[in-house]
Phi, psi and omega in degrees: 000135178292145186243136177279144170255119184257155174288118190287154177281123180253084178081182186273347187248356181265123181262337181206157176229150173273139167280109184280316184198128170278136179261354177224157175245160176307130181098345180283141174286152180215142178259153176306130180086352177284148182289128180259322177201168169252141179238159184228149165238178175295354186247327185197168176251134180225166181247143178249126181263156177283132179280347180214169172270150182157206181246140177291109184269331181198143168248111191279346183229164177262162171300137178092352177284143177264120192238128174303146184292152183067017174265144178295127181245343180202168175227136184235140178174208182269140185309139175092349183289147178284142173245012187301320181286350180258353182293128178293169183297335180236137189268325184206112178049044175092359182279133179304146180282122184283149169248155179307129183282139174290160183310316183299322177296321183295311182303333189270355181291155179291141174284150171276123186263349183233131172062029178212164179294151184302330184269001179291155183231140182265127180255121180210140181281157180305318184292321178295321181298313179303312180300313181300320176295323182294321188265354182074032178266137181285111185287342180281351177259010185258126173270120183284147180245359177282176182307130181069021180076019179292135180281126181245169183308317180297329175294325177288317179298321181295323177292318177300316182295332180279344179285128182287136170279136184231150170289157182301327180288317178300318183294318182289334181288318181288326180299323183288347179084003185275337187225157176248145181257140175288178181286331182215141189253186181268353182283186180298129184057038179071015181301133182279125182255168179304323185290345184271345183285150177240146176308137178298134178089351182291140181275139181246124177302138183307133174081358187287330181231067180279131184228131174263122179258119181248119176295138179267109182210174175065222180299317182299320181296316182293320177301314175302317179295319182289323180295318181295314180296323175304309184288333180274342183247001180226152175264097187268131181227139180241130178250138180240143182207178175214152179236147176301122184256011182296319178291325178300310183298319182298310181290324178296322182294319177301315181297318185299325181261015183281168179299135190299324182298344182285335178071033184246003190284338180269000180290133188249168177302319180299322173300320180296322177299316179300318183295319181295321176297314183293333184272332184277323189299321185300340177273356179227070182299345180298330189265339179263068194207169176239150173232122184263355186099336180239329183226157172243127177252114178262139183249138181285315177269159179259112173264097194268114174278138182239111181293131183235131175275123181231167181297337180267356181124184183289131176231150181234082177287159189242127174274112183284133174052050181299337178289349179259354183269148172284171180300314181306308180294321181294322178295314180296319178295318179297318176294319180302310182292326175296314181297321179295321174301311179301323183274354186070026184244011182296141173283139180307313185297338177283356184245019182221164173086013177290153181245345179199143185235146172239131177231131189239120173247009179303322180293345177263010175087008183277133178276312181206154177199182183247094182286146180268135179305149175248080184304142017268013179293153186249356178207150178215142182252121174255133187251123179265193177272179183260121183238154174281128180238135177290126182228133177276122180235115183047047173090352185240147180267123177241146175263114185245136180295131178231145178264128178282134179234133177230113185251118178255129179241161170270105184290353175292328186235349181236122179281166178295319184294312179291332172298312181297325180293319180291322178295321179293314179293323178296313180302317179296320178292324177290326180289341181232052187307326180299327178290321180297317180298335180278344178292000000 
């Protein structure tokens, strides 16, 4: 009997996963425990193993498809076995599984009016037709990838994606026939602007306009969607400040030269910032919170998200109850989570549940920036580099190293005054890091 391979559930917050790559094709033999495919969430990459040995009878989805968890994605069994009872409700990215059309349905199909024989018929799903009508796409110019060449919804979506977005001026110039548009422009998301147009019929030297087109898919697509959603659904306000960094630098030097058996030599400036944040936040519960649109949830403990740059994109693992950890414990947990993210081995549950996030670009020379909120969190701290800042001390100007801090809040639920007070307290705590360590 054929056995289904299901999309595994990845933690309590992941509802679907992308199929990143199939490692086997239909008809290939596979052993129990052998890797069938790689899947991705916006948080991590994982591998799906075959539950039994046999032959790959069917792959129900394509690479790049976003599949709900616990959905059948493939079937394994003996060659020739039926998989009809294992086939999920949707065959490809939510498209209904087509059945052989009865003769009457075939006769009712639309005739192809361009470049086809008079008796040819166009096969297209209802959902694909509605999408094409809504987006103004010529269905006769679309090549179907569904069974029997049927045009399905994703074919129309691909055609829409290929259509260049233009500014009104650029569109009117092209419509007059005087100018030609490139495949991608210089505007936001490749929007074609008037300056991107070239005179119609003008010759372009070979190699003059080489463009690398990179499809937005997988984790990058999800990150893009979530960043846009964050800005569209929250009222973001950023406050900038700086903290005297002399105590941080002095203490960091002491740790770096401490005895190796103490395990403190790898503590970084960023670890000290994380400790200061975790000790300061409980005094400002407005910022250690979630906003659902209807309710605000304030947390007693600080579950600290730490932004990590990885080859697959930005990840934010969470240090649980950071306010209860010692500096050594906090530093070790931060290193462990960052290493797991870099290796793509982070567990989904370790990437959810944060109540406040810290992102540090100081090592790249950035002085200040506008960090983007990670909803439902209501605040995020951006950390810049250390710069010399002129400060008047007893009538004389001294150049004192300062650490750049940028706090973004959701102004829907956090007012500017408490956010400024938190930033002020954090700056004071960093300037007197020894006092925070004593708490």
